[in-house]
KEZAMAR-543590 format. One line per field, with one value per residue (C-alpha): residue in three letters; x, y, z. Coordinates in nm, 3 decimals. Layout:
% KEZAMAR-543590
resn: (ALA  ...) $
X: (X  ...) $
Y: (Y  ...) $
Z: (Z  ...) $
% end
This chain:
% KEZAMAR-543590
resn: (UNK  UNK  UNK  UNK  UNK  UNK  UNK  UNK  UNK  UNK  UNK  UNK  UNK  UNK  UNK  UNK  UNK  UNK  UNK  UNK  UNK  UNK  UNK  UNK  UNK  UNK  UNK  UNK  UNK  UNK  UNK  UNK  UNK  UNK  UNK  UNK  UNK  UNK  UNK  UNK  UNK  UNK  UNK  UNK  UNK  UNK  UNK  UNK  UNK  UNK  UNK  UNK  UNK  UNK  UNK  UNK  UNK  UNK  UNK  UNK  UNK  UNK  UNK  UNK  UNK  UNK  UNK  UNK  UNK  UNK  UNK  UNK  UNK  UNK  UNK  UNK  UNK  UNK  UNK  UNK  UNK  UNK  UNK  UNK  UNK  UNK  UNK  UNK  UNK  UNK  UNK  UNK  UNK  UNK  UNK  UNK  UNK  UNK  UNK  UNK  UNK  UNK  UNK  UNK  UNK  UNK  UNK  UNK  UNK  UNK  UNK  UNK  UNK  UNK  UNK  UNK  UNK  UNK  UNK  UNK  UNK  UNK  UNK  UNK  UNK  UNK  UNK  UNK  UNK  UNK  UNK  UNK  UNK  UNK  UNK  UNK  UNK  UNK  UNK  UNK  UNK  UNK  UNK  UNK  UNK  UNK  UNK  UNK  UNK  UNK  UNK  UNK  UNK  UNK  UNK  UNK  UNK  UNK  UNK  UNK  UNK  UNK  UNK  UNK  UNK  UNK  UNK  UNK  UNK  UNK  UNK  UNK  UNK  UNK  UNK  UNK  UNK  UNK  UNK  UNK  UNK  UNK  UNK  UNK  UNK  UNK  UNK  UNK  UNK  UNK  UNK  UNK  UNK  UNK  UNK  UNK  UNK  UNK  UNK  UNK  UNK  UNK  UNK  UNK  UNK  UNK  UNK  UNK  UNK  UNK  UNK  UNK  UNK  UNK  UNK  UNK  UNK  UNK  UNK  UNK  UNK  UNK  UNK  UNK  UNK  UNK  UNK  UNK  UNK  UNK  UNK  UNK  UNK  UNK  UNK  UNK  UNK  UNK  UNK  UNK  UNK  UNK  UNK  UNK  UNK  UNK  UNK  UNK  UNK  UNK  UNK  UNK  UNK  UNK  UNK  UNK  UNK  UNK  UNK  UNK  UNK  UNK  UNK  UNK  UNK  UNK  UNK  UNK  UNK  UNK  UNK  UNK  UNK  UNK  UNK  UNK  UNK  UNK  UNK  UNK  UNK  UNK  UNK  UNK  UNK  UNK  UNK  UNK  UNK  UNK  UNK  UNK  UNK  UNK  UNK  UNK  UNK  UNK  UNK  UNK  UNK  UNK  UNK  UNK  UNK  UNK  UNK  UNK  UNK  UNK  UNK  UNK  UNK  UNK  UNK  UNK  UNK  UNK  UNK  UNK  UNK  UNK  UNK  UNK  UNK  UNK  UNK  UNK  UNK  UNK  UNK  UNK  UNK  UNK  UNK  UNK  UNK  UNK  UNK  UNK  UNK  UNK  UNK  UNK  UNK  UNK  UNK  UNK  UNK  UNK  UNK  UNK  UNK  UNK  UNK  UNK  UNK  UNK  UNK  UNK  UNK  UNK  UNK  UNK  UNK  UNK  UNK  UNK  UNK  UNK  UNK  UNK  UNK  UNK  UNK  UNK  UNK  UNK  UNK  UNK  UNK  UNK  UNK  UNK  UNK  UNK  UNK  UNK  UNK  UNK  UNK  UNK  UNK  UNK  UNK  UNK  UNK  UNK  UNK  UNK  UNK  UNK  UNK  UNK  UNK  UNK  UNK  UNK  UNK  UNK  UNK  UNK  UNK  UNK  UNK  UNK  UNK  UNK  UNK  UNK  UNK  UNK  UNK  UNK  UNK  UNK  UNK  UNK  UNK  UNK  UNK  UNK  UNK  UNK  UNK  UNK  UNK  UNK  UNK  UNK  UNK  UNK  UNK  UNK  UNK  UNK) $
X: (0.000  0.138  -0.039  0.186  0.527  0.755  0.743  0.402  0.495  0.641  0.326  0.111  0.295  0.289  -0.091  -0.181  0.047  -0.115  -0.456  -0.381  -0.242  -0.560  -0.774  -0.569  -0.605  -0.978  -1.018  -0.812  -1.041  -1.298  -1.026  -0.840  -1.166  -1.223  -0.877  -0.926  -1.279  -1.188  -0.918  -1.073  -1.435  -1.516  -1.542  -1.915  -1.821  -1.590  -1.881  -2.087  -1.827  -1.839  -2.218  -2.213  -1.931  -2.161  -2.285  -1.928  -1.878  -2.199  -2.074  -1.750  -1.946  -2.175  -1.866  -1.700  -2.018  -1.975  -1.598  -1.512  -1.773  -1.634  -1.274  -1.341  -1.526  -1.267  -0.979  -1.146  -1.198  -0.835  -0.726  -0.930  -0.799  -1.148  -1.063  -1.384  -1.577  -1.338  -1.426  -1.798  -1.812  -1.589  -1.807  -2.134  -2.002  -1.902  -2.230  -2.431  -2.236  -2.294  -2.670  -2.680  -2.472  -2.723  -3.012  -2.835  -2.764  -3.127  -3.263  -3.044  -3.110  -3.490  -3.484  -3.204  -3.376  -3.474  -3.114  -2.978  -3.221  -3.152  -2.776  -2.833  -2.779  -2.856  -2.970  -2.607  -2.454  -2.748  -2.647  -2.290  -2.412  -2.633  -2.348  -2.108  -2.350  -2.463  -2.099  -2.018  -2.345  -2.265  -1.946  -2.112  -2.068  -1.694  -1.660  -1.824  -1.642  -1.298  -1.303  -1.417  -1.125  -0.885  -0.989  -1.005  -0.659  -0.518  -0.715  -0.558  -0.218  -0.101  -0.133  0.154  -0.048  -0.326  -0.081  0.029  -0.333  -0.449  -0.141  -0.200  -0.562  -0.466  -0.211  -0.469  -0.726  -0.500  -0.408  -0.770  -0.876  -0.623  -0.727  -1.104  -1.123  -0.850  -0.773  -1.123  -1.305  -1.564  -1.589  -1.746  -1.864  -1.503  -1.397  -1.672  -1.572  -1.207  -1.305  -1.531  -1.293  -1.003  -1.219  -1.314  -0.945  -0.878  -1.106  -0.888  -0.574  -0.723  -0.853  -0.494  -0.432  -0.759  -0.747  -0.378  -0.199  -0.118  -0.478  -0.622  -0.979  -1.148  -1.482  -1.692  -2.054  -2.235  -2.573  -2.683  -2.673  -2.900  -2.730  -2.387  -2.546  -2.675  -2.343  -2.155  -2.386  -2.365  -1.986  -1.947  -2.211  -1.972  -1.711  -1.987  -2.077  -1.713  -1.661  -1.991  -1.943  -1.735  -2.029  -2.278  -2.056  -2.046  -2.422  -2.506  -2.254  -2.363  -2.721  -2.621  -2.385  -2.644  -2.885  -2.652  -2.378  -2.457  -2.285  -1.945  -1.947  -1.997  -1.688  -1.487  -1.621  -1.539  -1.167  -1.209  -1.408  -1.134  -0.876  -1.124  -1.206  -0.837  -0.779  -1.085  -1.001  -0.635  -0.742  -1.000  -0.713  -0.524  -0.832  -0.907  -0.544  -0.516  -0.854  -0.742  -0.459  -0.684  -0.954  -0.698  -0.556  -0.904  -0.988  -0.677  -0.779  -0.474  -0.644  -0.319  -0.196  -0.521  -0.466  -0.113  -0.244  -0.506  -0.233  -0.030  -0.337  -0.386  -0.021  -0.033  -0.346  -0.198  0.110  -0.101  -0.333  -0.043  0.121  -0.207  -0.301  0.037  0.040  -0.312  -0.220  0.098  -0.021  -0.379  -0.294  -0.114  -0.398  -0.671  -0.475  -0.474  -0.854  -0.952  -0.818  -0.636  -0.932  -1.126  -0.900  -1.182  -1.298  -0.937  -0.892  -1.223  -1.152  -0.810  -0.957  -1.235  -0.999  -0.772  -1.067  -1.201  -0.861  -0.872  -1.109  -0.831  -0.665  -0.959  -1.106  -0.838  -0.940  -1.302  -1.224  -0.967  -1.191  -1.482  -1.256  -1.128  -1.481  -1.556  -1.250  -1.358  -1.708  -1.872  -2.112  -2.324  -2.032  -1.882  -2.218  -2.275  -1.942  -1.979  -2.342  -2.264  -1.963  -2.098  -2.448  -2.583  -2.312  -2.240  -2.603  -2.631  -2.309  -2.420  -2.751  -2.591  -2.304  -2.520  -2.776  -2.503  -2.274  -2.480  -2.294  -1.954  -2.053  -2.057  -1.678  -1.653  -1.913  -1.673  -1.453  -1.755  -1.888  -1.558  -1.543  -1.892  -1.813  -1.482  -1.670  -1.885  -1.607  -1.380  -1.662  -1.732  -1.364  -1.298  -1.609  -1.494  -1.142  -1.285  -1.496  -1.192  -0.992  -1.269  -1.287  -0.910  -0.917  -1.196  -1.011  -0.708) $
Y: (0.000  0.342  0.492  0.302  0.396  0.605  0.749  0.864  1.232  1.235  1.074  1.322  1.612  1.432  1.415  1.752  1.974  1.874  1.898  2.249  2.347  2.220  2.421  2.735  2.708  2.636  2.934  3.148  3.070  3.337  3.560  3.562  3.635  3.921  4.069  4.067  4.210  4.474  4.608  4.512  4.609  4.792  4.764  4.690  4.390  4.279  4.279  4.080  3.801  3.790  3.772  3.489  3.299  3.097  2.915  2.805  2.714  2.512  2.308  2.226  2.140  1.896  1.730  1.699  1.562  1.244  1.255  1.262  0.998  0.784  0.850  0.752  0.432  0.340  0.400  0.181  -0.097  -0.062  -0.099  -0.420  -0.541  -0.554  -0.424  -0.534  -0.308  -0.023  -0.037  -0.068  0.236  0.441  0.372  0.440  0.772  0.902  0.797  0.956  1.282  1.296  1.267  1.524  1.769  1.758  1.817  2.120  2.273  2.236  2.369  2.682  2.752  2.739  2.942  3.185  3.509  3.355  3.239  3.585  3.751  3.488  3.550  3.919  4.093  4.466  4.697  4.810  4.466  4.243  4.218  4.129  3.850  3.711  3.715  3.536  3.259  3.200  3.167  2.917  2.720  2.492  2.380  2.294  1.922  1.980  2.158  1.869  1.581  1.750  1.826  1.472  1.331  1.557  1.400  1.044  1.053  1.133  0.847  0.629  0.717  0.978  1.326  1.455  1.392  1.606  1.895  1.857  1.862  2.163  2.369  2.295  2.404  2.722  2.826  2.771  2.967  3.272  3.267  3.239  3.516  3.750  3.653  3.670  3.976  4.201  4.088  3.979  4.229  3.969  4.130  3.931  3.665  3.607  3.546  3.285  3.112  3.099  2.933  2.676  2.577  2.525  2.292  2.093  2.047  1.912  1.613  1.490  1.526  1.314  1.054  0.993  0.855  0.670  0.499  0.418  0.116  0.277  0.338  0.113  0.221  0.101  0.169  -0.147  -0.256  -0.209  -0.245  0.078  0.044  0.284  0.196  0.295  0.613  0.708  0.610  0.843  1.132  1.074  1.069  1.358  1.588  1.763  1.816  1.949  2.205  2.290  2.361  2.541  2.740  2.986  3.029  3.053  3.314  3.521  3.489  3.591  3.874  4.015  4.043  4.192  4.442  4.556  4.613  4.801  4.954  4.947  4.850  4.995  4.755  4.465  4.576  4.581  4.243  4.094  4.141  4.004  3.707  3.609  3.580  3.419  3.156  3.080  3.040  2.818  2.603  2.575  2.436  2.218  2.099  1.984  1.798  1.644  1.558  1.365  1.193  0.903  0.822  0.839  0.629  0.376  0.321  0.325  0.040  -0.143  -0.088  0.128  0.404  0.530  0.624  0.808  1.022  1.104  1.221  1.435  1.598  1.668  1.834  2.065  2.168  2.241  2.455  2.647  2.738  2.831  3.047  3.241  3.304  3.409  3.645  3.820  3.846  3.993  4.256  4.360  4.323  4.454  4.778  4.599  4.353  4.619  4.832  4.545  4.553  4.916  5.201  5.503  5.722  5.581  5.653  5.641  5.300  5.178  5.293  5.143  4.811  4.787  4.853  4.593  4.334  4.353  4.312  4.014  3.839  3.780  3.491  3.311  3.227  3.015  2.828  2.558  2.348  2.342  2.244  1.974  1.824  1.802  1.636  1.388  1.281  1.239  1.018  0.792  0.763  0.955  1.167  1.295  1.459  1.586  1.725  1.897  2.080  2.181  2.294  2.497  2.661  2.714  2.830  2.832  3.018  3.248  3.355  3.398  3.598  3.826  3.889  3.962  4.175  4.392  4.432  4.566  4.754  4.803  4.774  4.771  4.449  4.262  4.249  4.110  3.837  3.572  3.581  3.552  3.264  3.070  3.108  2.962  2.673  2.609  2.531  2.274  2.099  2.083  1.930  1.665  1.583  1.550  1.331  1.103  1.077  0.985  0.707  0.572  0.562  0.375  0.119  0.073  0.024  -0.235  -0.421  -0.456) $
Z: (0.000  -0.101  0.201  0.447  0.308  0.532  0.888  1.016  1.050  0.699  0.559  0.748  0.584  0.249  0.269  0.421  0.209  -0.123  0.039  0.165  -0.174  -0.338  -0.098  -0.156  -0.529  -0.515  -0.280  -0.517  -0.811  -0.719  -0.571  -0.904  -1.083  -0.839  -0.903  -1.279  -1.279  -1.017  -1.248  -1.581  -1.509  -1.181  -0.801  -0.842  -1.058  -0.776  -0.530  -0.784  -0.798  -0.418  -0.415  -0.671  -0.494  -0.262  -0.574  -0.660  -0.297  -0.304  -0.602  -0.422  -0.109  -0.291  -0.435  -0.097  0.061  -0.141  -0.195  0.178  0.251  -0.031  0.070  0.431  0.338  0.074  0.318  0.580  0.323  0.213  0.573  0.589  0.250  0.090  -0.260  -0.433  -0.197  -0.282  -0.654  -0.590  -0.360  -0.592  -0.897  -0.716  -0.588  -0.933  -1.095  -0.813  -0.840  -1.216  -1.172  -0.892  -1.098  -1.384  -1.141  -0.988  -1.330  -1.439  -1.109  -1.119  -1.489  -1.451  -1.127  -1.213  -1.104  -0.772  -0.717  -0.797  -0.554  -0.286  -0.308  -0.236  -0.572  -0.574  -0.853  -0.891  -0.950  -1.055  -1.421  -1.323  -1.092  -1.369  -1.623  -1.390  -1.289  -1.649  -1.757  -1.482  -1.498  -1.798  -1.620  -1.286  -1.356  -1.405  -1.068  -0.884  -1.053  -1.058  -0.686  -0.610  -0.810  -0.616  -0.286  -0.418  -0.576  -0.231  -0.076  -0.348  -0.202  -0.457  -0.301  -0.516  -0.830  -0.687  -0.652  -1.014  -1.130  -0.930  -1.014  -1.383  -1.348  -1.162  -1.424  -1.698  -1.498  -1.461  -1.830  -1.942  -1.702  -1.862  -2.215  -2.160  -1.930  -2.072  -2.427  -2.534  -2.310  -2.203  -1.857  -1.573  -1.819  -1.922  -1.560  -1.522  -1.846  -1.736  -1.410  -1.578  -1.859  -1.618  -1.407  -1.717  -1.804  -1.454  -1.513  -1.801  -1.587  -1.309  -1.554  -1.661  -1.312  -1.255  -1.595  -1.556  -1.403  -1.066  -0.958  -0.687  -0.765  -1.083  -1.247  -1.266  -1.294  -0.966  -0.804  -0.635  -0.258  -0.074  0.254  0.117  -0.024  0.321  0.476  0.238  0.322  0.698  0.689  0.444  0.596  0.834  0.561  0.335  0.598  0.670  0.302  0.263  0.584  0.384  0.146  0.433  0.598  0.278  0.238  0.597  0.601  0.265  0.386  0.724  0.560  0.306  0.593  0.828  0.609  0.235  -0.089  0.013  0.305  0.061  -0.131  0.194  0.298  -0.043  0.033  0.387  0.256  0.013  0.290  0.531  0.269  0.215  0.591  0.640  0.340  0.446  0.782  0.612  0.392  0.702  0.827  0.486  0.419  0.745  0.695  0.469  0.712  1.020  0.852  0.732  1.081  1.232  0.992  1.115  1.478  1.564  1.765  1.918  1.570  1.505  1.815  1.702  1.367  1.541  1.749  1.436  1.286  1.585  1.585  1.211  1.247  1.541  1.339  1.037  1.251  1.403  1.065  0.906  1.188  1.192  0.812  0.815  1.071  0.889  0.531  0.544  0.360  0.079  0.022  0.022  -0.225  -0.477  -0.501  -0.436  -0.647  -0.499  -0.597  -0.299  0.004  0.263  0.142  0.151  0.511  0.627  0.455  0.620  0.965  0.942  0.791  1.096  1.333  1.138  1.135  1.513  1.443  1.253  1.586  1.704  1.409  1.371  1.672  1.558  1.198  1.283  1.553  1.311  1.054  1.314  1.405  1.033  0.976  1.266  1.113  1.399  1.192  1.482  1.662  1.336  1.226  1.561  1.545  1.183  1.200  1.510  1.353  1.003  1.086  1.442  1.635  1.341  1.304  1.681  1.698  1.413  1.589  1.928  1.798  1.571  1.853  2.083  1.841  1.525  1.194  1.367  1.542  1.210  1.203  1.560  1.503  1.360  1.672  1.903  1.688  1.703  2.084  2.123  1.889  2.066  2.387  2.205  2.012  2.319  2.524  2.259  2.219  2.593  2.628  2.347  2.491  2.832  2.676  2.491  2.812  2.992  2.710  2.722  3.102  3.076  2.800  3.024) $
% end
């Protein structure tokens, strides 16, 4: 097994670094689009890409719902040596995702105006939001399948190949953005086309591995198993919400900002949201990268190794949080200046201030994300779901309500930190409870 080669710490790094790189590049997709349209179109077009971004995030989240569930089940079967089950689960997952992708595309196309209104488009940026979504929509299937392949190729023991694929897609994306937005003057539509075409190309890169001799997973005839379908969803639900939490955050904040601050606040938040998404997805990358290893050793019954991997994940997130927070404090001006022109000095100053306040939350989110991923890898969907729902929706909505009630519009920027503190109490309680139960089982076994 390729997954067992080398020291544990080396394998942990080998798996999480490609996963983090993948998350960075996927997070950068809409950020790159934003950079090009901000300079090639207008600041209002920048806010439109941000408003439309939850749809892209939703596509990735649907993919990860099944991909993480499949990856966990496949890794457990690999640990048990049941390779026929591996192929059956792998094939069912891809077929299911293909069907779901077609349903999503049809549903969005026939309800486009409702989707645009739901996302929070305003009279100023409505036509930009429509253009971007229509450009991306035909490629929705590619988003879902490509991201699923990225996770499964790591579960197959080849995280380095995932890095090669996503870097290739990112380079193509940047080149197409420049061609379509600046040279062809396609505007926001060009940014959407660049994103979609680069995702389509990724599928062919991944197929080179999965149709080649090194792949452990093979497509084969299968009989649909509703029980495995439910099992995939139960396992992947928390990862779905972790991934989609960035989109939920953007959605909730856009609506709160439009209510309390106005369109300029959406422009400021667009910049904050880009960095927040990168931080969340980086930490999710650590959790997802460690997941095949944790699931594999859980399948082998080596719980001590699982706990070591969990500890490595927490240490990695702590280092990442510290680096990100310091970088945000020191580099806020530089980042804001990339997106907002010098003709708007007041908007630049305001955006820099709120970005620094928002970045405090980066210090707290790692424990919550890694703990949710650990529960997922051990096939404990209830605990994983509780942490992720709390973090991605419940505590965030509650924090927004409380902070705006006390501080008005200024409270919006403090809400993420308050939300992470509330979720930290929940995830720590669940983790300590689980550890206590494991210790009792170990004592009884002896």
